[in-house]
C-alpha positions as CSV (number, residue, x, y, z in Angstrom):
1,X,37.9,106.2,169.6
2,X,34.5,107.7,170.4
3,X,33.3,110.5,168.1
4,X,30.8,113.3,168.4
5,X,29.1,115.7,166.0
6,X,29.3,119.4,165.4
7,X,25.8,120.0,163.9
8,X,25.7,123.0,161.6
9,X,23.0,124.3,159.3
10,X,24.7,123.1,156.2
11,X,26.5,119.9,157.4
12,X,27.5,117.8,160.4
13,X,31.2,117.4,161.2
14,X,32.3,114.3,163.1
15,X,35.1,114.8,165.6
16,X,37.0,112.5,168.0
17,X,36.2,112.8,171.7
18,X,40.0,113.4,172.2
19,X,41.2,116.5,170.6
20,X,45.0,117.0,170.0
21,X,46.0,120.2,171.8
22,X,49.0,121.5,169.8
23,X,50.1,124.3,172.2
24,X,52.7,122.3,173.9
25,X,54.7,121.2,170.8
26,X,55.3,124.8,169.7
27,X,57.6,127.6,170.6
28,X,55.5,128.7,173.7
29,X,56.4,125.4,175.4
30,X,58.5,122.5,174.0
31,X,59.6,124.1,170.7
32,X,59.9,120.6,169.2
33,X,61.8,119.8,166.1
34,X,59.5,119.9,163.1
35,X,59.9,116.2,162.3
36,X,59.3,115.2,165.9
37,X,56.1,117.3,166.2
38,X,54.8,116.0,162.9
39,X,55.4,112.4,164.1
40,X,53.4,113.0,167.3
41,X,50.5,114.4,165.2
42,X,50.7,111.4,162.8
43,X,50.6,109.0,165.7
44,X,47.4,110.7,167.1
45,X,45.8,110.6,163.6
46,X,46.6,106.9,163.2
47,X,45.0,106.3,166.6
48,X,41.7,107.8,165.5
49,X,42.2,111.4,166.7
50,X,40.9,113.5,163.8
51,X,40.5,116.8,165.7
52,X,43.4,119.3,166.2
53,X,43.3,122.5,168.2
54,X,45.7,125.3,167.4
55,X,45.9,129.1,167.3
56,X,47.6,132.0,165.5
57,X,49.5,132.6,168.8
58,X,50.8,129.0,169.1
59,X,52.9,128.9,165.9
60,X,52.0,125.3,165.3
61,X,50.5,125.4,161.9
62,X,53.9,124.3,160.5
63,X,53.7,121.0,162.5
64,X,50.2,120.2,161.2
65,X,51.2,121.0,157.6
66,X,54.4,118.9,158.0
67,X,52.3,115.9,159.2
68,X,49.9,116.3,156.2
69,X,52.7,116.6,153.7
70,X,55.2,114.1,155.0
71,X,52.7,111.3,155.8
72,X,50.3,111.9,153.0
73,X,47.4,112.5,155.3
74,X,44.2,113.5,153.6
75,X,43.7,117.1,154.8
76,X,39.9,116.9,154.5
77,X,39.9,114.0,157.0
78,X,41.3,116.2,159.8
79,X,39.1,118.8,161.7
80,X,41.1,121.9,162.6
81,X,40.1,124.5,165.1
82,X,42.1,127.7,165.3
83,X,41.7,131.1,167.0
84,X,42.9,134.7,166.8
85,X,43.0,137.8,168.9
86,X,42.0,139.9,165.9
87,X,39.6,142.7,166.7
88,X,39.3,144.4,163.3
89,X,38.2,143.1,160.0
90,X,41.7,143.6,158.6
91,X,43.4,141.6,161.4
92,X,40.8,138.9,161.1
93,X,41.3,138.6,157.3
94,X,45.1,138.4,157.9
95,X,44.6,135.7,160.5
96,X,42.4,133.6,158.2
97,X,44.6,134.0,155.2
98,X,47.6,133.0,157.3
99,X,45.9,129.9,158.6
100,X,44.8,128.8,155.1
101,X,48.2,129.5,153.6
102,X,50.3,127.8,156.3
103,X,48.0,124.8,156.6
104,X,47.6,124.4,152.8
105,X,43.9,124.3,152.9
106,X,41.0,126.3,151.3
107,X,38.9,126.3,154.4
108,X,39.2,126.1,158.2
109,X,36.7,123.9,160.1
110,X,36.4,126.1,163.2
111,X,37.7,129.6,163.6
112,X,37.4,131.3,167.0
113,X,38.0,134.6,168.7
114,X,40.7,133.9,171.3
115,X,40.0,134.5,175.0
116,X,36.7,136.3,175.0
117,X,35.7,137.5,178.4
118,X,32.0,138.6,178.1
119,X,29.4,139.9,175.8
120,X,31.2,143.2,176.0
121,X,34.4,141.8,174.5
122,X,32.4,140.2,171.8
123,X,30.8,143.5,171.0
124,X,34.3,145.0,171.1
125,X,35.5,142.4,168.5
126,X,32.4,142.8,166.3
127,X,34.3,144.0,163.3
128,X,36.5,140.9,163.3
129,X,33.6,138.7,164.2
130,X,31.4,139.9,161.3
131,X,34.3,139.1,158.9
132,X,34.5,135.6,160.3
133,X,30.8,135.1,160.0
134,X,30.8,136.4,156.4
135,X,33.6,133.9,155.6
136,X,31.5,131.2,157.0
137,X,28.8,132.1,154.6
138,X,31.4,132.1,151.8
139,X,32.5,128.6,152.8
140,X,36.1,129.5,153.9
141,X,35.1,128.7,157.5
142,X,32.6,126.0,158.5
143,X,32.0,127.0,162.1
144,X,32.7,130.2,164.2
145,X,33.1,130.3,167.9
146,X,35.1,131.6,170.9
147,X,37.6,130.3,173.4
148,X,37.3,131.6,177.0
149,X,38.5,131.2,180.5
150,X,35.6,133.1,181.9
151,X,32.1,132.1,183.0
152,X,30.9,135.4,181.5
153,X,32.5,134.5,178.2
154,X,30.4,131.4,177.9
155,X,27.3,133.4,178.9
156,X,28.3,136.1,176.4
157,X,28.3,133.6,173.5
158,X,24.8,132.5,174.5
159,X,23.7,136.1,174.7
160,X,25.2,137.0,171.4
161,X,23.2,134.3,169.6
162,X,20.0,135.5,171.4
163,X,20.7,139.1,170.4
164,X,21.2,138.1,166.7
165,X,18.6,135.3,166.4
166,X,16.8,137.2,163.6
167,X,20.1,137.8,161.7
168,X,22.5,135.5,160.0
169,X,24.9,135.8,162.9
170,X,25.3,132.6,164.9
171,X,28.2,131.3,167.0
172,X,28.6,127.5,166.8
173,X,31.4,126.5,169.2
174,X,32.7,127.3,172.7
175,X,36.1,126.3,173.8
176,X,36.1,126.8,177.6
177,X,38.6,126.4,180.5
178,X,37.2,123.5,182.5
179,X,38.8,121.2,185.1
180,X,37.9,119.6,188.4
181,X,40.0,122.0,190.4
182,X,38.7,125.2,188.7
183,X,42.3,126.1,187.8
184,X,42.4,129.1,185.4
185,X,38.6,129.6,185.5
186,X,37.6,133.3,185.9
187,X,34.5,132.7,188.0
188,X,33.6,129.7,190.1
189,X,33.6,126.1,188.9
190,X,29.9,125.7,189.8
191,X,29.0,128.8,187.8
192,X,31.1,127.6,184.9
193,X,29.2,124.3,184.9
194,X,25.8,126.1,185.0
195,X,26.9,128.3,182.1
196,X,28.1,125.4,180.0
197,X,24.8,123.6,180.6
198,X,23.0,126.6,179.3
199,X,25.2,126.8,176.3
200,X,24.7,123.2,175.4
201,X,21.0,123.5,175.8
202,X,21.1,126.5,173.3
203,X,22.9,124.3,170.7
204,X,26.6,125.0,171.1
205,X,29.3,122.4,170.4
206,X,31.6,122.5,173.4
207,X,35.1,121.2,173.6
208,X,37.0,122.0,176.8
209,X,40.6,122.9,177.5
210,X,43.0,122.3,180.4
211,X,41.4,119.2,181.8
212,X,44.7,118.5,183.5
213,X,45.2,122.1,184.6
214,X,48.2,122.7,182.4
215,X,50.0,119.7,183.9
216,X,49.2,120.6,187.5
217,X,46.8,117.7,187.8
218,X,49.1,115.0,186.4
219,X,49.1,113.1,189.7
220,X,45.3,112.8,189.4
221,X,45.1,112.5,185.7
222,X,42.5,109.7,185.6
223,X,40.2,111.4,188.0
224,X,40.7,114.8,186.2
225,X,39.9,113.4,182.8
226,X,36.9,111.4,184.1
227,X,35.5,114.6,185.7
228,X,35.4,116.2,182.3
229,X,34.4,113.1,180.2
230,X,31.5,112.4,182.5
231,X,29.9,115.8,181.8
232,X,27.1,115.5,179.1
233,X,27.7,119.1,178.0
234,X,31.3,118.4,177.0
235,X,31.5,117.1,173.4
236,X,35.3,116.8,173.1
237,X,38.4,117.4,175.3
238,X,41.5,119.1,174.1
239,X,44.6,117.5,175.7
240,X,48.1,118.8,175.1
241,X,50.4,116.1,173.8
242,X,54.1,116.3,172.9
243,X,55.2,112.7,172.6
244,X,54.1,109.4,171.1
245,X,54.0,108.0,174.7
246,X,51.5,110.8,175.7
247,X,49.4,110.1,172.7
248,X,49.3,106.4,173.3
249,X,48.5,107.0,177.0
250,X,45.6,109.4,176.3
251,X,44.2,107.4,173.5
252,X,44.2,104.3,175.7
253,X,42.5,106.2,178.5
254,X,39.8,107.6,176.2
255,X,39.1,104.1,174.8
256,X,39.4,102.0,178.0
257,X,39.3,104.3,181.0
258,X,42.8,103.3,182.0
259,X,46.3,104.6,181.4
260,X,49.0,102.0,180.3
261,X,51.7,101.1,182.8
262,X,54.2,103.3,181.0
263,X,52.2,106.4,181.8
264,X,52.3,105.8,185.5
265,X,56.0,105.1,185.4
266,X,56.9,108.3,183.6
267,X,54.2,110.8,184.1
268,X,52.2,110.2,187.2
269,X,54.6,112.2,189.3
270,X,55.5,114.7,186.7
271,X,55.4,118.3,187.9
272,X,56.0,121.2,185.6
273,X,56.4,124.8,186.7
274,X,56.8,128.3,185.3
275,X,60.4,129.5,185.6
276,X,61.2,133.2,185.5
277,X,64.9,134.0,185.0
278,X,66.7,136.6,187.2
279,X,67.2,138.9,184.2
280,X,63.5,139.7,184.1
281,X,63.2,143.5,183.7
282,X,59.7,143.7,185.2
283,X,58.1,145.2,182.0
284,X,54.7,143.8,183.0
285,X,53.7,142.4,179.6
286,X,53.3,138.9,181.1
287,X,51.0,140.2,183.8
288,X,48.7,141.8,181.2
289,X,48.3,138.7,179.1
290,X,48.0,136.1,181.9
291,X,44.5,134.7,181.7
292,X,44.7,133.1,185.1
293,X,45.9,136.3,186.9
294,X,48.8,134.3,188.2
295,X,51.5,136.8,187.6
296,X,52.4,140.1,189.3
297,X,55.4,142.5,189.5
298,X,57.2,142.2,192.8
299,X,58.7,145.0,194.9
300,X,62.0,144.0,193.3
301,X,60.6,144.9,189.9
302,X,60.5,141.4,188.6
303,X,57.6,139.1,187.6
304,X,56.6,136.5,190.1
305,X,54.2,133.6,189.7
306,X,51.5,132.3,192.0
307,X,51.9,128.5,191.2
308,X,48.5,127.8,192.7
309,X,46.8,129.9,189.9
310,X,49.2,129.1,187.0
311,X,47.8,126.7,184.4
312,X,51.1,126.6,182.4
313,X,49.5,127.9,179.2
314,X,52.8,129.6,178.1
315,X,51.0,132.8,176.9
316,X,53.3,134.9,179.2
317,X,56.4,133.7,177.4
318,X,55.0,134.8,174.0
319,X,55.2,138.5,175.2
320,X,58.4,138.4,177.2
321,X,60.7,140.7,175.4
322,X,63.7,139.4,177.2
323,X,62.9,135.6,176.8
324,X,63.0,135.3,180.6
325,X,60.0,133.0,181.0
326,X,59.7,129.3,180.2
327,X,57.9,126.2,181.4
328,X,60.3,123.6,182.8
C-alpha cells in the first residue's frame, strides 16, 4: 500500500493512499450488523489501510470502535477523519466530545466542518471553527479542515487561510467531491481541478470523495479510480467499502492497478439506485439536504430523484421523517 503525508506544524501524519469510506456500512446505507462492519474494517486495516473517513451524521463510530476493541487494534495506528455540521461553539464541542467518547480516543486526527460551500459558509460557521482550531492547539485535534462538494468551497478554504495568515488560524485538510464525470460537483469539473491545484500549492492535504460517483461509475471503476489517482494534487482517495470482497478488490487495485477477477464477476455491472417509497409525504427535507441538487418535489407532492445527478450519498434518508428513502 502506498502512503502519503499530512504535514502539520507539530508533526507529520502518514496515511494510506486508499482511505476507508465508512458511510456505506452505517444506517444511511447498508446498516450492517456491528460484527460484520467491524470485520470489514479489520480486513482493510490488515491490508495496510490505516486511514478511515467517518462523520457525526454517518453513525459509524460504533463500527470503528468495535474493530478496535474486538481485534485489539492499536488505536494510535489508525488515522481517523470525521466531520460535523456544527455552526456554534456548543455544537462543535458536543460533536468533538461525542467522537472522542464513542471512538474511545483522547484525540481525533482530522476534524472537519461538513459540506462547506464557500468562504461565506466558513464565516457563518466561525464560532464552531474557532472552537475546533482551539482544540487543535490543545492537542485534542491534530488537523482541521472542511469537506465540500463545491468549487467555491475549495477556494473558500484557500481564502480563509489567506485572510488569517497572521493569526493562529489555519485549515490543513480539504475533502472534496471529485470524479471523472463531475457527478455531484457544484461547479464544473475543470474549475474544481483548477481550485484543487491552487489548494495543493497553498499547502493543503487533499483526500477526495466519490471517485466512483456513489456507485454510478462501477462499470468504469478502473478508469474512474485511475482518473483520480493520476492527479498529483490528490493525496488520498476515500472509497466506500462494505464487504471483505470490496476491500480486497480496492486494495488490489491500489497496489497493482488491476481488480481481481472476483470484482469483475460480482461488481462490474452493479447498479445502485435511490428508491423513494410511495408513502413519501413530500415534506421537502430531502430536497433541502441533497448536496447534488438531485431531488425535487413533484406535482403529486412526492419527492422524485434525477438519477443523472444523484451520487447515492444517502444524506436524504437521514432526514426522511417517514423512512421512505433508501439506496437499493
